[in-house]
C-alpha positions in Angstrom: -31.3 25.3 -11.9 -31.3 25.4 -15.9 -31.4 22.2 -17.0 -28.3 22.9 -19.2 -25.9 23.8 -16.7 -27.4 20.6 -14.8 -26.6 18.3 -17.7 -23.1 19.8 -17.5 -22.5 19.8 -13.9 -23.8 15.9 -13.5 -21.5 15.1 -16.6 -18.6 17.0 -14.9 -19.6 15.2 -11.4 -20.0 11.8 -12.7 -15.9 12.3 -14.8 -14.1 13.9 -11.1 -16.0 10.8 -9.1 -15.0 8.2 -11.2 -11.5 9.2 -11.8 -11.2 10.1 -7.8 -12.8 6.7 -7.4 -10.1 4.3 -9.2 -7.1 6.8 -8.3 -8.5 5.7 -4.7 -9.0 2.0 -5.0 -7.2 1.3 -7.4 -4.3 3.3 -7.2 -4.3 3.9 -3.4 -3.3 6.9 -4.1 -6.1 10.0 -3.2 -5.3 13.6 -4.2 -8.8 14.8 -2.5 -10.1 13.9 0.7 -12.6 11.8 2.1 -15.0 14.1 2.8 -14.4 16.1 -0.3 -15.3 13.4 -1.9 -18.9 12.4 -0.2 -19.4 16.1 -0.9 -18.9 15.8 -4.3 -20.9 12.6 -3.6 -23.6 14.2 -2.2 -23.9 16.8 -4.9 -23.9 14.2 -7.6 -27.3 12.4 -6.0 -29.1 15.6 -4.9 -29.1 16.7 -9.1 -29.6 12.9 -9.8 -32.5 13.6 -7.7 -34.4 16.8 -9.4 -32.9 15.8 -13.0 -32.7 11.9 -12.9 -32.7 12.0 -16.9 -29.3 12.9 -17.3 -28.1 10.3 -14.8 -26.0 7.6 -16.6 -26.8 4.0 -16.0 -23.4 3.4 -14.2 -23.1 6.7 -12.4 -20.8 6.5 -9.4 -24.5 7.1 -6.9 -25.7 3.6 -8.2 -21.7 1.4 -8.1 -19.1 1.1 -5.3 -15.9 1.6 -6.9 -13.6 -1.2 -7.6 -10.6 -2.1 -6.4 -10.1 -5.0 -8.9 -6.5 -5.3 -10.2 -4.5 -8.0 -12.8 -2.8 -10.7 -12.1 -5.5 -11.8 -9.6 -8.2 -14.5 -10.1 -11.9 -12.9 -10.7 -14.5 -14.8 -8.4 -18.2 -13.7 -8.4 -19.2 -13.1 -4.4 -21.9 -15.4 -3.1 -23.7 -12.1 -1.9 -22.6 -8.2 -3.3 -20.1 -6.5 -1.4 -21.9 -3.2 -1.1 -20.9 0.4 0.6 -22.5 2.0 2.9 -24.5 5.3 3.1 -22.4 8.2 5.0 -22.5 11.1 6.5 -21.3 14.1 8.6 -23.8 15.4 10.1 -25.9 14.1 13.3 -28.6 15.7 12.2 -28.2 13.3 9.1 -28.0 10.1 11.5 -31.7 11.2 13.5 -33.0 11.7 10.2 -31.6 8.3 9.1 -33.2 6.4 12.5 -36.5 8.1 11.7 -36.9 7.3 9.2 -35.9 3.5 9.8 -38.6 3.9 12.6 -41.1 4.8 10.3 -40.6 1.7 7.7 -40.5 -0.8 10.7 -42.9 1.0 13.0 -41.5 -1.4 15.9 -39.1 -1.4 18.4 -35.4 -2.0 17.5 -32.0 -1.4 18.6 -28.7 0.1 17.4 -25.5 -2.1 17.0 -23.1 0.5 17.6 -19.3 -0.2 16.0 -16.2 1.2 14.8 -15.7 2.4 11.0 -12.1 0.9 10.4 -10.2 2.8 7.7 -9.0 -0.1 5.7 -10.0 -2.5 3.2 -12.9 -4.9 2.5 -11.8 -8.5 2.4 -14.8 -11.9 2.3 -13.6 -14.8 4.0 -14.7 -18.2 3.4 -15.0 -20.8 5.6 -15.6 -24.3 5.0 -15.6 -27.1 8.0 -14.2 -24.8 9.8 -11.2 -24.0 7.4 -10.3 -20.7 5.6 -10.5 -21.7 1.4 -11.4 -18.5 0.2 -10.2 -14.8 0.4 -11.5 -11.9 -1.9 -11.3 -8.3 -2.0 -14.6 -6.0 -2.6 -13.7 -5.9 -6.0 -16.6 -4.0 -8.1 -19.5 -5.1 -5.1 -20.1 -8.5 -7.6 -16.8 -9.6 -8.3 -13.6 -9.5 -6.2 -10.0 -10.0 -6.2 -8.6 -13.7 -4.9 -6.6 -12.9 -2.2 -6.8 -16.0 0.0 -2.6 -16.5 -0.9 -1.6 -13.6 0.6 -4.7 -13.4 3.9 -2.7 -16.6 4.9 0.2 -14.4 5.7 -1.9 -12.4 8.1 -0.9 -13.6 11.4 -5.0 -12.7 13.3 -6.8 -14.3 10.3 -7.4 -17.8 11.6 -6.9 -21.0 9.2 -9.0 -23.2 11.2 -11.8 -22.4 13.3 -11.8 -23.6 16.7 -14.4 -24.5 19.3 -18.1 -25.7 17.6 -21.3 -25.1 16.2 -20.0 -23.1 13.3 -21.9 -23.6 9.9 -20.7 -26.3 7.5 -19.8 -23.6 5.1 -20.2 -19.4 5.0 -19.1 -16.3 4.6 -17.5 -13.2 7.2 -16.7 -9.8 5.9 -14.8 -7.4 7.6 -11.7 -5.2 7.5 -7.7 -5.5 6.7 -6.2 -2.8 8.4 -2.6 -1.7 9.1 -1.4 -0.9 12.3 0.1 2.9 13.0 3.5 0.9 14.1 3.7 -1.4 10.8 2.6 2.0 8.9 5.3 4.2 10.4 7.9 1.2 9.4 7.1 1.3 6.5 6.8 5.0 5.2 10.5 4.7 7.2 11.2 2.2 4.9 10.3 3.7 1.5 11.6 7.2 2.5 15.2 5.2 2.8 14.6 4.4 -0.6 13.6 8.1 -1.8 10.0 5.8 -2.8 7.1 7.8 -2.4 5.5 7.0 1.3 2.0 5.7 1.6 -0.2 8.9 2.1 -2.2 6.7 5.1 -2.4 3.5 6.6 -5.4 2.5 4.5 -3.6 3.1 1.2 -0.8 1.5 2.3 -3.1 -1.6 3.5 -4.7 -1.9 0.5 -1.6 -1.9 -1.9 0.3 -4.6 0.7 -2.8 -6.9 0.7 -2.6 -6.7 -3.7 1.3 -7.5 -3.2 2.0 -10.6 -6.0 4.7 -12.0 -2.8 3.0 -13.5 0.2 6.3 -13.0 2.2 6.5 -9.4 1.5 2.6 -9.2 2.4 3.4 -11.3 5.6 6.7 -8.5 6.6 3.9 -5.7 6.2 2.1 -6.2 9.8 -1.4 -6.0 8.7 -4.4 -7.3 10.6 -8.2 -8.1 10.0 -11.2 -7.3 12.3 -13.9 -8.9 11.1 -17.5 -7.5 11.4 -20.5 -9.1 9.3 -21.8 -12.3 8.7 -24.3 -12.3 5.3 -27.8 -12.7 6.5 -28.8 -16.5 6.0 -25.1 -17.3 6.7 -26.4 -18.3 10.4 -29.6 -19.1 12.2 -29.3 -15.5 15.1 -32.0 -13.6 15.8 -29.7 -10.7 15.6 -25.7 -9.1 14.6 -24.6 -8.3 17.5 -25.0 -12.4 18.9 -23.7 -13.2 15.3 -20.6 -12.1 16.0 -20.5 -13.0 19.7 -20.3 -16.6 18.1 -17.8 -15.4 15.2 -16.1 -14.5 18.1 -16.1 -17.8 20.0 -14.9 -19.6 16.5 -11.5 -17.5 17.1 -12.3 -15.0 14.6 -10.7 -11.5 15.0 -14.2 -9.6 15.8 -13.9 -6.1 17.1 -14.2 -5.2 21.3 -15.1 -2.1 20.7 -18.6 -2.5 20.1 -22.2 -1.2 21.9 -25.7 -2.3 22.0 -27.9 1.2 21.8 -31.4 1.5 22.8 -32.6 4.8 21.3 -30.8 8.1 19.4 -29.1 9.4 21.9 -27.2 6.3 23.4 -25.6 6.0 19.5 -24.6 10.4 19.7 -23.2 9.5 23.3 -21.1 6.2 21.4 -20.5 8.6 18.8 -19.0 11.4 21.6 -16.9 9.3 23.6 -15.4 7.8 19.9 -15.0 10.9 18.6 -12.1 11.7 21.1 -10.9 8.4 22.2 -9.6 6.9 19.1 -7.0 8.9 19.3 -5.7 6.2 21.7 -6.2 3.5 19.4 -3.0 2.0 17.7 -5.0 1.8 14.4 -7.0 3.9 12.1 -10.4 4.4 11.9 -12.3 7.1 10.7 -15.8 7.0 12.0 -18.9 5.2 13.5 -21.0 2.7 11.9 -24.7 2.3 13.3 -26.3 -0.9 12.2 -30.1 -2.2 13.3 -29.6 -4.9 15.4 -32.2 -7.4 15.0 -31.6 -9.1 11.3 -35.4 -9.9 10.8 -35.6 -5.9 10.4 -32.3 -5.6 8.4 -33.9 -8.1 5.9 -37.3 -6.6 6.0 -35.6 -3.1 4.6 -33.2 -4.3 2.5 -30.8 -2.7 0.4 -30.3 0.4 -2.6 -28.5 -0.8 -6.0 -25.5 0.8 -3.3 -25.7 0.2 0.4 -28.1 -1.1 3.1 -31.1 0.4 4.1 -30.3 -0.6 7.3 -26.8 0.6 7.9 -25.2 4.1 8.2 -21.8 5.3 9.0 -20.8 8.6 10.6 -17.7 10.1 9.5 -15.7 11.8 11.4 -13.7 14.9 10.4 -9.9 15.2 10.2 -8.8 16.8 13.0 -6.8 20.2 11.5 -5.2 22.8 13.4 -4.1 26.2 12.0 -0.6 27.6 12.7 2.7 29.9 10.9 5.2 28.5 9.0 8.3 29.9 10.3 10.7 28.6 7.9 11.6 26.5 4.8 14.1 24.2 4.6 15.2 22.0 0.8 16.4 19.5 1.7 18.6 16.9 -0.8 18.4 13.0 -0.9 20.5 10.3 -1.8 19.4 10.1 -5.1 19.5 13.7 -5.5 15.5 14.7 -5.1 15.0 18.5 -3.4 11.9 17.8 -1.0 9.9 21.5 0.8 9.8 21.1 4.4 7.8 23.8 6.2 9.4 24.4 9.7 6.1 25.3 12.0 5.2 26.9 15.0 4.7 23.7 17.5 0.6 22.4 16.8 -0.6 20.3 18.8 -2.5 17.3 16.8 -3.9 14.0 17.4 -2.2 12.7 20.0 1.4 14.5 19.1 3.4 17.9 18.7 3.9 18.8 15.1 6.2 20.6 14.5 7.5 20.5 11.0 5.4 18.8 7.2 6.8 18.7 4.1 5.4 20.6 1.0 6.1 17.4 -1.0 7.1 19.7 -4.2 7.2 22.8 -6.2 3.9 22.5 -8.0 2.7 21.6 -4.8 3.5 25.1 -3.0 1.8 26.5 -6.5 -1.7 25.2 -5.1 -1.2 25.7 -1.6 -0.6 29.6 -2.9 2.1 29.6 0.1 3.4 32.9 1.3 6.2 33.6 3.6 5.0 33.5 7.5 1.3 32.4 6.1 -0.9 30.8 8.8 -1.5 27.4 7.2 -3.7 24.5 8.2 -2.0 21.5 9.4 -3.6 17.6 8.8 -2.4 14.6 10.0 -2.9 11.5 6.6 -4.1 9.1 7.9 -3.9 10.8 11.7 0.1 10.3 11.5 1.9 11.8 8.5 1.6 15.7 8.8 0.3 17.4 5.6 -0.8 21.5 5.1 -3.9 21.5 3.8 -4.7 24.9 3.0 -3.6 28.6 3.7 -5.4 31.4 5.7 -5.1 34.7 3.4 -6.8 37.0 5.7 -3.9 36.1 7.8 -1.3 37.2 5.6 1.1 39.7 6.5 1.1 42.9 3.8 3.7 42.6 1.2 4.4 39.2 1.9 6.4 36.9 -0.8 5.8 33.8 -2.2 9.1 31.4 -1.4 11.1 30.8 -4.2 12.2 27.4 -5.3 15.6 26.9 -5.2 17.0 26.9 -9.2 20.8 25.3 -7.8 21.6 22.5 -5.0 21.0 24.1 -1.5 24.2 21.8 -0.8 26.8 21.5 -3.7 25.1 24.4 -5.7 24.8 22.6 -9.3 21.7 23.7 -11.3 18.4 21.7 -10.7 16.9 20.0 -13.6 13.4 18.5 -13.3 12.8 15.8 -16.1 9.6 15.4 -18.2 7.0 14.2 -16.0 8.5 14.3 -13.0 7.1 16.5 -9.9 10.4 17.1 -8.3 13.4 18.6 -8.9 16.9 17.1 -8.7 20.8 17.7 -8.3 22.4 15.9 -11.0 25.5 15.8 -9.3 25.2 12.3 -8.1 29.3 11.5 -8.3 30.3 15.0 -6.5 27.1 16.2 -4.7 28.1 15.7 -0.4 24.6 15.0 0.5 23.8 13.0 -1.8 27.1 10.8 -1.1 26.4 10.8 2.4 22.8 9.8 2.3 23.5 6.8 -0.2 26.5 5.8 2.2 23.7 5.4 4.6 21.5 3.5 2.8 23.9 1.3 2.1 25.1 0.6 5.7 21.7 0.5 7.1 19.8 -2.7 8.9 17.6 -3.6 6.2 20.5 -3.0 3.2 23.9 -4.7 4.4 23.7 -3.9 8.3 26.8 -2.5 9.1 28.3 -1.0 12.7 28.0 3.0 11.0 25.9 5.7 12.0 25.4 9.4 10.6 28.0 10.4 13.1 30.5 8.1 11.7 29.4 8.3 8.3 29.8 11.9 8.7 33.6 11.6 10.5 34.8 9.2 7.4 33.3 11.2 4.9 34.7 15.0 6.5 38.6 13.0 6.5 38.3 12.1 3.2 38.7 8.4 3.9 35.1 7.0 2.5 33.1 8.2 -0.6 32.3 5.5 -2.1 30.8 2.3 -0.1 33.6 0.0 -1.7 35.8 2.4 0.2 34.6 1.3 3.7 36.4 -2.7 2.5 39.7 -1.2 2.1 39.6 1.0 5.5 42.6 -0.7 7.8 41.8 -1.2 11.5 45.2 0.9 12.4 43.9 3.7 10.3 40.7 3.8 12.4 42.7 4.1 15.7 44.2 7.1 14.5 40.6 8.4 14.7 38.9 10.9 17.0 36.6 8.6 19.5 37.5 4.8 18.3 38.7 2.4 20.7 40.4 -1.3 19.8 36.5 -2.4 20.8 34.8 -0.1 18.5 37.4 -0.6 15.5 36.6 -4.9 16.2 33.1 -4.2 15.9 33.3 -1.8 12.7 35.1 -4.7 11.2 33.8 -7.4 12.5 30.2 -6.1 10.8 32.0 -5.5 7.5 33.4 -8.8 7.7 29.3 -10.3 8.7 28.0 -8.0 5.4 29.9 -10.1 3.3 27.6 -13.2 4.8 24.2 -10.5 3.8 22.7 -12.4 0.4 22.5 -11.0 -3.1 18.7 -9.7 -2.7 19.7 -7.0 -0.3 23.4 -6.2 -1.5 20.9 -5.1 -4.9 19.2 -2.9 -2.3 22.2 -1.3 -1.1 23.7 0.1 -4.4 20.9 2.3 -4.4 19.3 2.1 -7.7 16.8 5.0 -7.3 13.3 3.6 -7.1 15.0 0.2 -6.3 13.4 -0.6 -2.9 13.6 -3.7 -0.6 10.7 -5.4 -2.3 11.8 -4.5 -6.0 15.2 -5.4 -5.3 14.0 -8.8 -3.9 11.4 -9.2 -7.3 14.7 -8.2 -9.9 16.9 -10.2 -7.9 15.1 -13.5 -8.0 13.9 -13.2 -11.6 17.2 -12.5 -12.8 19.3 -14.3 -10.2 22.7 -12.0 -10.4 24.0 -8.9 -10.7 25.0 -9.7 -14.6 22.0 -10.6 -15.9 20.0 -7.4 -14.6 22.7 -5.2 -15.8 22.8 -6.6 -19.5 18.7 -6.9 -19.2 16.5 -4.6 -22.0 13.9 -2.8 -21.4 11.4 -5.3 -22.1 12.9 -7.9 -19.9 13.3 -5.3 -17.0 9.4 -4.9 -17.7 8.6 -9.0 -17.6 9.2 -9.0 -13.9 6.1 -8.4 -11.9 5.0 -5.0 -10.4 8.0 -3.6 -12.1 6.8 -0.5 -14.6 8.7 1.2 -16.8 9.7 4.2 -14.1 11.6 1.5 -12.4 13.2 -0.6 -15.4 13.7 3.0 -16.7 16.1 3.7 -13.2 17.9 0.5 -13.4 18.6 1.3 -17.3 20.0 4.9 -16.2 21.9 3.3 -13.1 24.0 0.6 -15.3 24.5 2.9 -17.8 26.8 5.3 -16.0 30.2 3.9 -16.1 31.2 4.9 -12.3 28.2 3.0 -11.0 29.2 0.0 -13.0 32.9 0.4 -11.5 31.9 0.4 -8.1 30.0 -2.9 -8.7 33.3 -4.0 -9.7 34.8 -2.9 -6.7 32.2 -4.0 -4.3 32.4 -7.4 -6.5 36.5 -7.7 -5.9 35.8 -6.9 -2.1 33.8 -10.2 -1.4 30.1 -8.9 -2.0 27.3 -11.8 -3.4 26.4 -10.6 -7.0 23.7 -13.3 -7.4 21.5 -15.5 -5.7 22.7 -18.6 -3.8 22.6 -21.5 -5.8 20.8 -18.9 -9.1 17.5 -19.1 -10.6 17.8 -21.0 -13.4 20.2 -24.0 -11.8 17.8 -27.1 -12.3 17.2 -26.8 -16.2 16.6 -24.6 -19.0 13.6 -26.5 -20.3 11.5 -22.9 -20.1 14.7 -21.0 -21.3 13.1 -17.7 -23.1 9.5 -18.8 -22.4 7.5 -15.7 -20.7 4.5 -16.9 -18.9 1.8 -15.8 -17.0 0.1 -17.6 -14.2 -3.8 -16.9 -13.0 -5.6 -19.8 -11.0 -4.4 -21.9 -7.7 -2.4 -24.7 -8.3 -1.0 -28.2 -6.4 1.4 -25.2 -4.4 1.4 -22.1 -3.8 1.5 -19.2 -6.6 5.1 -18.1 -5.6 6.2 -21.8 -5.3 4.8 -22.2 -8.9 6.7 -18.5 -10.0 9.8 -19.9 -8.2 9.6 -23.3 -9.8 9.0 -21.6 -13.2 12.0 -19.3 -13.0 13.7 -21.8 -11.8 13.9 -24.3 -15.4 14.8 -20.6 -17.1 11.4 -19.4 -17.6 10.0 -16.0 -16.9 7.2 -14.6 -15.4 4.9 -11.4 -16.0 2.3 -9.9 -14.7 0.2 -9.2 -18.0 -0.4 -11.0 -21.5 0.9 -9.5 -24.7 1.9 -10.2 -27.7 5.3 -11.6 -25.7 3.7 -13.9 -23.6 3.8 -17.7 -24.5 1.9 -19.3 -21.9 -1.0 -18.7 -20.0 -0.6 -21.2 -16.9 -4.5 -21.6 -16.0 -5.0 -23.7 -12.4 -8.1 -24.0 -10.6 -10.3 -21.2 -11.3 -8.1 -18.9 -13.9 -9.4 -15.1 -14.3 -11.3 -15.0 -17.0 -10.3 -12.0 -18.2 -6.9 -13.8 -18.4 -8.4 -16.5 -21.1 -10.3 -14.1 -22.8 -7.4 -12.2 -23.5 -5.1 -15.1 -23.8 -7.0 -17.0 -26.8 -7.9 -12.9 -28.9 -4.0 -13.4 -28.3 -3.2 -17.4 -29.9 -1.4 -17.6 -26.3 -1.1 -21.1 -25.5 -3.3 -22.2 -22.0 -1.2 -25.0 -20.2 -2.9 -26.6 -17.0 -0.4 -27.3 -14.0 0.1 -31.2 -15.5 1.5 -29.6 -19.1 3.8 -27.6 -17.1 5.2 -30.7 -15.1 5.7 -32.6 -18.7 7.4 -29.8 -20.0 9.9 -30.4 -17.3 12.7 -32.8 -16.8 11.5 -36.1 -14.6 12.7 -35.4 -11.5 10.4 -32.1 -11.5 7.1 -33.5 -13.4 5.9 -35.5 -10.3 2.6 -33.8 -9.6 2.7 -33.2 -5.9 0.3 -32.8 -3.0 -0.8 -29.1 -1.3 1.5 -27.7 0.9 1.0 -27.2 5.0 1.2 -24.1 5.6 1.8 -23.3 9.7 2.1 -19.5 9.9 1.0 -19.1 14.0 
């Protein structure tokens, strides 16, 4: 290859890989498959080997992708957390084994394990107690997520048995089982939030939440697979894992000692099929030389160990024709194209429908009517169309035309700048949107009113209910005249309406259906502001000061409360008796911190969530990032060095916990010991 062409291609690949690494590790929103990413990485490795003079010192081939995020204390790893070299080829596995055999010139065993598709974690135990949990970060420095790890049910707070070192690290993966993933995405889709593409992204995003209670609700699990050499005195990797298992640590049972590459290939072949029956995602097999002395002898490259390699399974794919395309209208007016497919069996289930996401995605696929399409299950769960087969395209096949008007009410669709989706703006009169908002309002996660699709449809068709507040104005005698309603069903329905008046403000805020405000976001807003009135009157700047609230959500909240119809509906719901503020409020203890914005970093004598609640209870506000609007950085033990540096640059006052408590009334200024957590 010409040197100039090679240099340009290396620069291009470097840029593409860095951007996609950021999307994968930080945004949890990859736009290319793992296979595509790995092939680009292999191409860059090959070019850099041929033209080393063009390789950047921080090339993606030499550095681990970083998942580090703002809002967490940064802690250096005692031992670097590297990534694994990977391959999709059995031939390359054989070549890897041959290189190891040549380097060692001695017989050795392989410990073969499932490659879990989650997000990396490093746990530290001291005297048998979990004291720290770090993410991979950039491999050298990780994010401290201890508070969140304590809320993952199968991570022990205290080890059992005996024989464990006074202090040691053990590493593994945080996973989201398919059942938890399905539930989470159903909730997000009901809120018209973007669903997670796969369980790995969902696990990573969940582990980095600022709300530990929400982490506990996400249904994460942990599996551990590596104790860094030198931490324990065992001759083999397998024996170290057996010991960890005896201490109560969640070590995978799906591993096998293999003697020779033939047994390794048999193990790979078995799990390429058997993995489809597992309740959690896997994407390959990890092969490790079992003897720890040999691991130390082989050592590491700058990016990965020389004693381990990952064989990655290719995603299961099927080819099937598109029968038709539906355009579905959601409760917020978003129009989503959905392909109806000739049923095809993939990864254990029959797939009949697959979302086409939006108009842009349809164009990128070059989709024509009746096309045969390649279908995969993202993360082995969500059916997605990844390509078309033009060779099977019928002559004269037409490109489907995305509707210009709402499929339900005929209103011209709109698409605002920066949006990927088209929307029906007829929020007050579009039947599908109205029914969608009603179904959302009565749903279990919202007001939990005993009314399903059929009931909502019946009440809507008869003109009895158009807005959620209409539900509370229905009379039992009126319901008894309707088809299918008996005294018992009327009583149960009216009882559920009365019970809904006891639903807390957080769920009421979620139920009113503000676009992009899902269950978690509603909780954040409710706890920060304390009442519907304060949220309705909040400025954009004040909304952005809420942790995890970005510009899209802030603008959506402002738009919702700028609409007269929404304001009237909130008033009607208030008249019906719904809770419009947090019980006890959020600023009832004192106004000592009124108007002050805090950023917190590090650990305290109480949990981070309790510290945020304490500040808010005295009038303070919490922000996730430092800016000119920040009044104080509350620095606990081991605060983030970047936050400390930025606070100094901006001239922001830094308080420790003792100084904060001195600002509070005497009853709340006393120092408190650490809280005892009993989670399981």
